[in-house]
Biopython code that builds the backbone (N, CA, C, O; Angstrom):
import numpy as np
from Bio.PDB.StructureBuilder import StructureBuilder

atoms = [
    (1, "MET", "N", (89.472, 91.254, 87.970)),
    (1, "MET", "CA", (90.561, 91.043, 88.517)),
    (1, "MET", "C", (90.813, 92.373, 89.200)),
    (1, "MET", "O", (90.697, 93.438, 88.594)),
    (2, "THR", "N", (91.249, 92.264, 90.800)),
    (2, "THR", "CA", (91.729, 93.743, 91.453)),
    (2, "THR", "C", (93.044, 93.284, 91.995)),
    (2, "THR", "O", (93.607, 92.189, 92.007)),
    (3, "THR", "N", (93.393, 94.633, 92.498)),
    (3, "THR", "CA", (94.802, 94.533, 93.094)),
    (3, "THR", "C", (94.633, 95.312, 94.407)),
    (3, "THR", "O", (93.902, 96.291, 94.560)),
    (4, "HIS", "N", (95.530, 94.650, 95.468)),
    (4, "HIS", "CA", (95.179, 95.162, 96.496)),
    (4, "HIS", "C", (96.763, 95.190, 97.170)),
    (4, "HIS", "O", (97.558, 94.294, 96.885)),
    (5, "VAL", "N", (97.126, 96.297, 98.079)),
    (5, "VAL", "CA", (98.277, 96.463, 98.722)),
    (5, "VAL", "C", (98.105, 95.711, 100.229)),
    (5, "VAL", "O", (97.368, 96.097, 101.136)),
    (6, "VAL", "N", (98.849, 94.719, 100.237)),
    (6, "VAL", "CA", (99.088, 93.830, 101.858)),
    (6, "VAL", "C", (100.179, 94.260, 102.593)),
    (6, "VAL", "O", (101.341, 94.352, 102.195)),
    (7, "ILE", "N", (99.702, 94.538, 103.775)),
    (7, "ILE", "CA", (100.889, 95.081, 104.580)),
    (7, "ILE", "C", (101.074, 93.921, 105.876)),
    (7, "ILE", "O", (100.332, 93.694, 106.832)),
    (8, "ALA", "N", (102.279, 93.352, 105.507)),
    (8, "ALA", "CA", (102.518, 92.236, 106.177)),
    (8, "ALA", "C", (102.712, 92.134, 107.586)),
    (8, "ALA", "O", (102.892, 91.042, 108.125)),
    (9, "ASN", "N", (102.689, 93.019, 108.100)),
    (9, "ASN", "CA", (103.018, 93.486, 109.670)),
    (9, "ASN", "C", (101.810, 92.850, 110.463)),
    (9, "ASN", "O", (101.890, 92.188, 111.498)),
    (10, "ASP", "N", (100.659, 93.197, 109.750)),
    (10, "ASP", "CA", (99.376, 93.006, 110.568)),
    (10, "ASP", "C", (98.544, 92.424, 109.815)),
    (10, "ASP", "O", (97.541, 91.923, 110.325)),
    (11, "GLY", "N", (98.787, 92.347, 108.288)),
    (11, "GLY", "CA", (98.037, 91.754, 107.482)),
    (11, "GLY", "C", (96.609, 92.585, 106.893)),
    (11, "GLY", "O", (95.629, 92.009, 106.421)),
    (12, "ALA", "N", (96.734, 93.789, 107.019)),
    (12, "ALA", "CA", (95.901, 94.712, 106.796)),
    (12, "ALA", "C", (95.951, 94.921, 104.901)),
    (12, "ALA", "O", (96.932, 95.173, 104.202)),
    (13, "MET", "N", (94.493, 94.699, 104.482)),
    (13, "MET", "CA", (94.992, 94.822, 103.143)),
    (13, "MET", "C", (93.924, 96.197, 102.678)),
    (13, "MET", "O", (92.785, 96.375, 103.112)),
    (14, "THR", "N", (94.622, 97.031, 101.730)),
    (14, "THR", "CA", (93.805, 98.100, 101.260)),
    (14, "THR", "C", (92.834, 97.460, 100.290)),
    (14, "THR", "O", (92.976, 96.404, 99.674)),
    (15, "GLY", "N", (91.614, 98.480, 100.274)),
    (15, "GLY", "CA", (90.542, 98.016, 98.994)),
    (15, "GLY", "C", (91.235, 98.152, 97.958)),
    (15, "GLY", "O", (92.392, 98.571, 97.926)),
    (16, "PRO", "N", (90.256, 97.642, 96.607)),
    (16, "PRO", "CA", (90.834, 97.592, 95.493)),
    (16, "PRO", "C", (91.384, 98.678, 94.725)),
    (16, "PRO", "O", (90.799, 99.761, 94.712)),
    (17, "MET", "N", (92.381, 98.508, 94.125)),
    (17, "MET", "CA", (92.915, 100.033, 93.294)),
    (17, "MET", "C", (93.309, 99.381, 92.155)),
    (17, "MET", "O", (93.133, 98.213, 91.809)),
    (18, "SER", "N", (93.972, 100.474, 91.515)),
    (18, "SER", "CA", (94.420, 99.783, 90.167)),
    (18, "SER", "C", (95.722, 99.476, 90.429)),
    (18, "SER", "O", (96.176, 99.605, 91.566)),
    (19, "LEU", "N", (96.421, 99.058, 89.454)),
    (19, "LEU", "CA", (97.731, 98.267, 89.477)),
    (19, "LEU", "C", (98.539, 99.240, 89.718)),
    (19, "LEU", "O", (99.543, 98.898, 90.344)),
    (20, "TYR", "N", (98.436, 100.736, 89.347)),
    (20, "TYR", "CA", (99.374, 101.990, 88.938)),
    (20, "TYR", "C", (99.623, 102.325, 90.485)),
    (20, "TYR", "O", (100.682, 102.392, 91.109)),
    (21, "GLU", "N", (98.039, 102.549, 90.976)),
    (21, "GLU", "CA", (97.977, 103.452, 92.374)),
    (21, "GLU", "C", (98.680, 101.931, 93.196)),
    (21, "GLU", "O", (99.667, 102.085, 93.915)),
    (22, "ALA", "N", (98.211, 100.834, 93.049)),
    (22, "ALA", "CA", (98.883, 100.084, 94.236)),
    (22, "ALA", "C", (100.422, 99.865, 94.076)),
    (22, "ALA", "O", (100.987, 99.304, 95.014)),
    (23, "SER", "N", (101.084, 100.204, 93.108)),
    (23, "SER", "CA", (102.478, 100.113, 93.019)),
    (23, "SER", "C", (102.927, 101.501, 93.770)),
    (23, "SER", "O", (103.818, 101.388, 94.612)),
    (24, "ARG", "N", (102.521, 102.458, 93.591)),
    (24, "ARG", "CA", (102.985, 103.660, 94.129)),
    (24, "ARG", "C", (102.724, 103.749, 95.412)),
    (24, "ARG", "O", (103.624, 104.218, 96.109)),
    (25, "TYR", "N", (101.580, 103.379, 96.004)),
    (25, "TYR", "CA", (101.174, 103.181, 97.607)),
    (25, "TYR", "C", (102.229, 102.184, 98.101)),
    (25, "TYR", "O", (102.769, 102.390, 99.188)),
    (26, "ALA", "N", (102.532, 101.177, 97.406)),
    (26, "ALA", "CA", (103.459, 100.067, 98.335)),
    (26, "ALA", "C", (104.728, 101.121, 98.155)),
    (26, "ALA", "O", (105.147, 101.326, 99.295)),
    (27, "LYS", "N", (105.574, 101.931, 97.121)),
    (27, "LYS", "CA", (106.668, 102.299, 96.965)),
    (27, "LYS", "C", (106.850, 103.503, 98.359)),
    (27, "LYS", "O", (107.851, 103.641, 99.061)),
    (28, "GLU", "N", (105.373, 104.365, 98.467)),
    (28, "GLU", "CA", (105.330, 105.183, 99.416)),
    (28, "GLU", "C", (105.515, 104.705, 100.885)),
    (28, "GLU", "O", (106.188, 105.279, 101.741)),
    (29, "LEU", "N", (104.790, 103.533, 101.034)),
    (29, "LEU", "CA", (105.050, 103.215, 102.503)),
    (29, "LEU", "C", (106.414, 102.483, 102.446)),
    (29, "LEU", "O", (106.946, 102.303, 103.542)),
    (30, "ARG", "N", (107.009, 102.071, 101.450)),
    (30, "ARG", "CA", (108.321, 101.526, 101.836)),
    (30, "ARG", "C", (109.229, 102.434, 102.060)),
    (30, "ARG", "O", (110.042, 102.297, 102.974)),
    (31, "LYS", "N", (109.216, 103.673, 101.116)),
    (31, "LYS", "CA", (110.015, 104.734, 101.642)),
    (31, "LYS", "C", (109.806, 105.374, 103.146)),
    (31, "LYS", "O", (110.703, 105.948, 103.765)),
    (32, "ARG", "N", (108.379, 105.161, 103.653)),
    (32, "ARG", "CA", (108.261, 105.495, 105.234)),
    (32, "ARG", "C", (109.082, 104.099, 105.956)),
    (32, "ARG", "O", (108.721, 103.850, 107.106)),
    (33, "GLY", "N", (109.738, 103.541, 105.588)),
    (33, "GLY", "CA", (110.227, 102.087, 106.513)),
    (33, "GLY", "C", (109.435, 101.183, 106.552)),
    (33, "GLY", "O", (109.835, 100.294, 107.303)),
    (34, "ASN", "N", (108.450, 100.967, 106.080)),
    (34, "ASN", "CA", (107.706, 99.685, 105.842)),
    (34, "ASN", "C", (107.849, 98.785, 104.884)),
    (34, "ASN", "O", (107.146, 98.678, 103.879)),
    (35, "TYR", "N", (108.967, 97.989, 105.262)),
    (35, "TYR", "CA", (109.116, 97.223, 103.955)),
    (35, "TYR", "C", (108.504, 95.962, 103.845)),
    (35, "TYR", "O", (108.631, 95.367, 102.775)),
    (36, "ASN", "N", (107.831, 95.422, 104.805)),
    (36, "ASN", "CA", (106.880, 94.230, 104.623)),
    (36, "ASN", "C", (105.451, 94.483, 103.787)),
    (36, "ASN", "O", (104.315, 94.240, 104.193)),
    (37, "VAL", "N", (105.824, 95.003, 102.591)),
    (37, "VAL", "CA", (104.709, 95.477, 101.966)),
    (37, "VAL", "C", (104.548, 94.944, 100.387)),
    (37, "VAL", "O", (105.425, 95.198, 99.562)),
    (38, "TYR", "N", (103.644, 94.372, 100.129)),
    (38, "TYR", "CA", (103.571, 93.608, 98.644)),
    (38, "TYR", "C", (102.323, 93.820, 98.189)),
    (38, "TYR", "O", (101.418, 94.143, 98.958)),
    (39, "VAL", "N", (102.113, 93.632, 96.670)),
    (39, "VAL", "CA", (101.074, 93.904, 96.120)),
    (39, "VAL", "C", (100.535, 92.642, 95.626)),
    (39, "VAL", "O", (101.161, 91.907, 94.862)),
    (40, "ARG", "N", (99.207, 92.370, 96.132)),
    (40, "ARG", "CA", (98.632, 91.141, 95.706)),
    (40, "ARG", "C", (97.647, 91.127, 94.933)),
    (40, "ARG", "O", (96.614, 91.726, 95.231)),
    (41, "MET", "N", (97.787, 90.413, 93.747)),
    (41, "MET", "CA", (96.282, 90.491, 92.727)),
    (41, "MET", "C", (95.421, 89.209, 93.205)),
    (41, "MET", "O", (95.645, 88.081, 93.644)),
    (42, "LEU", "N", (94.385, 89.960, 92.895)),
    (42, "LEU", "CA", (93.310, 88.670, 93.320)),
    (42, "LEU", "C", (92.326, 88.569, 92.217)),
    (42, "LEU", "O", (91.615, 89.476, 91.783)),
    (43, "THR", "N", (92.364, 87.751, 91.957)),
    (43, "THR", "CA", (91.228, 87.193, 90.707)),
    (43, "THR", "C", (89.770, 86.924, 91.004)),
    (43, "THR", "O", (89.018, 86.538, 90.108)),
]
sb = StructureBuilder()
sb.init_structure("model")
sb.init_model(0)
sb.init_chain("A")
sb.init_seg("    ")
for serial, (resi, resn, name, xyz) in enumerate(atoms, 1):
    if name == "N":
        sb.init_residue(resn, " ", resi, " ")
    sb.init_atom(name, np.array(xyz, "f"), 0.0, 1.0, " ", f" {name:<3s}", serial, name[0])
structure = sb.get_structure()
């Protein structure tokens, strides 16, 4: 199972990272004003 951060504006997806890294990355993007960010788990 891998975790990706998906940026909904352009559908870009980061590479696989740990859930901890992904949640921190998504939080950082939201802080910068990009609210269409969500963490997706791929099995």
